[in-house]
C-alpha positions, 0 to 999 in steps of 0.5 A: 788406420784401425778404429778402436777395438777393430783390427785392420788386416792387409791382404795382398792378392785380395782379388785372386781366387783365394784372396776374394774369399779370404777378404770376404771371410775376414770382413765377415769376422769383424776385421777392417780389411785392406785388399791390395792387388794389381786390379780391384774387383767390383763385388768386394764386401762392404767396407773393404778398402781396395788398393790397386798397385804393383807390390813388386815395384820398389817401395810400394809395399812399404808405402802401402803398409805405412798408409794403412798401419795394419795390425796384421798382414796376410801375403797371398800375392803371387803368380799362382799357377805353375808353368803359367810364365817362364820359370825365371819370371815365376821364381823372381816375381814370387820370391821378390813379392814375399821378401818385399811384403814381409820386409816392409811389414817387419820394418813397420812393426806389424805384429802378425805376419802370415805368408802363403806357401803351397803343398807343391814344395813337397815335390810331387809330380816330378817327371824324374820320379817321386816318392814321399817319406810317408802318407799322409804327408805332414809338415815334418816331411822334407820339401823337394821342389822341382820347379820354379813355382814350388821353389818360390813357395819354399823361399817364401817360407824360408823368408818368413823363418829368416825374419822370425829368427832375426826378430825373436818373439816381438813379431809373430809369423806363420806360413800356410800351404793351402791345397788345391783351392776351390772358389765358391762358384766352382761348386756351381760348375765354373772351371777350376784353376786347371780348366776342368769342372769339379764334376769332371775331376771326380769322374776322371781321377787322372785330372786330380791325380797330379795334385794327389787329390788334395783340395780346399774350399776357399772359405775354409781357408778364410776360416783357417786364417781367422783362427790363425790370426787369433791364435798366433800370439799363443803358439810357437813362432814361425810355424808352417801348416798344411791346410786342406779338406778333411777328405780327398777329391776322389770317390775311391780310397787313395790306397787304390788310386795313388798306386795307379798314378805314383809309381811305387807308392802302393805300400806307402798309400796302404793306410789311406783308406776310406776318404782319407786325404794324402795331406795331414791337417792334424797340426792345424787341428791340434795347435789351432783347433781349426776344422774344415767345414766343407767337403765336395760330398756336401757342396756339390750336392748343395749346388745340384739342389739349387741349380735351375 
């Protein structure tokens, strides 16, 4: 239960690569944070309450929310890597988790509910071929998922929109699509989600091309969510946001790189000059006033300066 003047935020998937930074960032911002995941972690921020449970189990999400009565819920829990499990398992698990958590939070009258989606809903990387409507991709571009992970994330967005439609303005909902998440230790050389270091991803464009060179520092994701929590009552309900760095994870313009890896994209990518990314964050900037603070250009240099 939140203390007077201090709001409680429940974060599902709080022990994950993104979740750890979100939990720490929200705690630093003054929230009372409950982190729920299948396993607890040892280096959690002071004052954070950890709950180890399986949210896919019947009734667990409702029990958790009833026990802590949060003011807001941020749902991150999911199988987070495409093709890391059988397709039917990814789809069933992620869709079930999103529905269970959002339903439980809605039924409990939680005032602000946010769910994580993914840029993969856009359908890039499709082996049958893919071209977007435009670059940079924005929230008005049509999703075209081609695998179970991307479809499960689109279903999470649609689940959010369904509950918003059924509840009007009394509960505030949103979804966000975080780009390729980079946790703080990865700037120091720890492997990224795909097993390569950031230096390797920069040296070999083929490693970053499958994600269209997108990325996001996990701490910037935490900052975004803190801003979103504050602004949710003021913006139109049930919004979806791309959340990424202000530049691309590449040392050459995407106007040069994308045509090498996305067949037929030369004309569409021509405007991505300089360090411009393939995903627009204009909506988050304009509607929320959020701005990412970290770039590979500064973070890798800082990591090199403190290395022994």
